[in-house]
C-alpha positions in Angstrom: 114.6 126.3 73.6 118.1 125.7 74.9 119.9 122.5 74.1 120.7 120.4 77.2 124.5 120.9 76.8 124.0 124.6 76.5 121.8 124.6 79.6 124.3 122.7 81.6 127.0 125.1 80.6 124.9 128.0 81.9 124.2 126.1 85.1 127.9 125.6 85.7 128.9 129.2 84.8 126.2 131.1 86.6 124.2 129.1 89.0 126.7 127.0 91.0 126.0 128.8 94.3 122.2 129.1 94.1 119.6 127.3 96.2 117.2 124.9 94.6 114.4 127.5 94.9 116.6 130.1 93.0 117.4 127.4 90.5 113.8 126.7 89.7 113.0 130.4 89.6 115.8 130.9 87.1 114.6 128.0 85.0 111.1 129.5 84.9 112.5 132.9 84.0 115.0 131.8 81.3 113.5 128.6 80.0 109.7 128.8 80.6 109.0 126.3 77.8 110.3 123.4 79.9 107.3 123.8 82.2 104.8 123.6 79.4 103.0 120.5 78.3 105.2 117.5 77.4 108.4 119.4 78.2 107.8 119.4 81.9 109.6 116.1 82.5 112.8 118.0 81.5 112.7 119.6 84.9 113.7 116.3 86.5 116.8 116.1 84.3 117.8 119.6 85.4 117.2 118.8 89.1 119.3 115.7 88.7 122.1 117.7 87.0 122.1 120.4 89.7 122.2 117.7 92.3 125.2 116.0 90.6 126.9 119.4 90.5 126.3 119.9 94.2 127.4 116.3 94.9 130.7 117.0 93.0 131.2 120.0 95.3 130.6 118.0 98.4 127.3 119.8 99.0 125.4 116.6 99.8 122.8 118.1 102.0 121.7 120.4 99.2 121.9 117.6 96.5 119.7 115.1 98.3 116.4 117.0 98.3 116.9 117.7 94.6 117.3 114.1 93.8 114.3 113.1 95.9 112.2 115.7 94.1 113.4 114.5 90.7 112.8 110.9 91.7 109.2 111.6 92.9 108.4 113.5 89.7 109.8 110.7 87.5 108.0 108.0 89.4 104.7 109.9 89.0 105.3 110.8 85.3 107.0 107.6 84.0 106.5 104.9 86.6 108.7 103.1 89.1 110.6 101.0 86.5 111.3 103.5 83.8 115.0 103.7 83.0 115.2 107.4 83.9 113.5 106.7 87.2 115.9 103.9 87.9 118.9 106.1 87.1 117.8 108.9 89.4 117.1 106.3 92.2 120.7 105.0 91.6 122.1 108.5 91.8 120.3 109.0 95.1 121.7 105.8 96.4 125.2 106.8 95.4 124.9 110.2 97.0 123.7 108.6 100.3 126.7 106.2 100.2 129.0 109.1 99.8 127.3 110.9 102.7 127.6 107.9 105.0 130.4 105.6 103.7 130.2 103.2 106.6 126.4 102.5 106.2 
């Protein structure tokens, strides 16, 4: 299994222009173990990281659905008040503030 840092480097190098569907397909192809058993929650971290990449590129409309998906998965898997769930919720709020600064 790839280490998280190694996986992020691959994302930055090769997948910066992909859609979320392509991203998930590539994850299933290159890292199928993250979809198995207890590893499945790692997908939310990867969705969050891709969303942050899109956010840094100003691709807010592409980042928001990824954060929403990550948030929904985390709430279902870990609950509303888990620290990871809270962090993703904060990331989504920050993104929305960047999209609509006067709101």
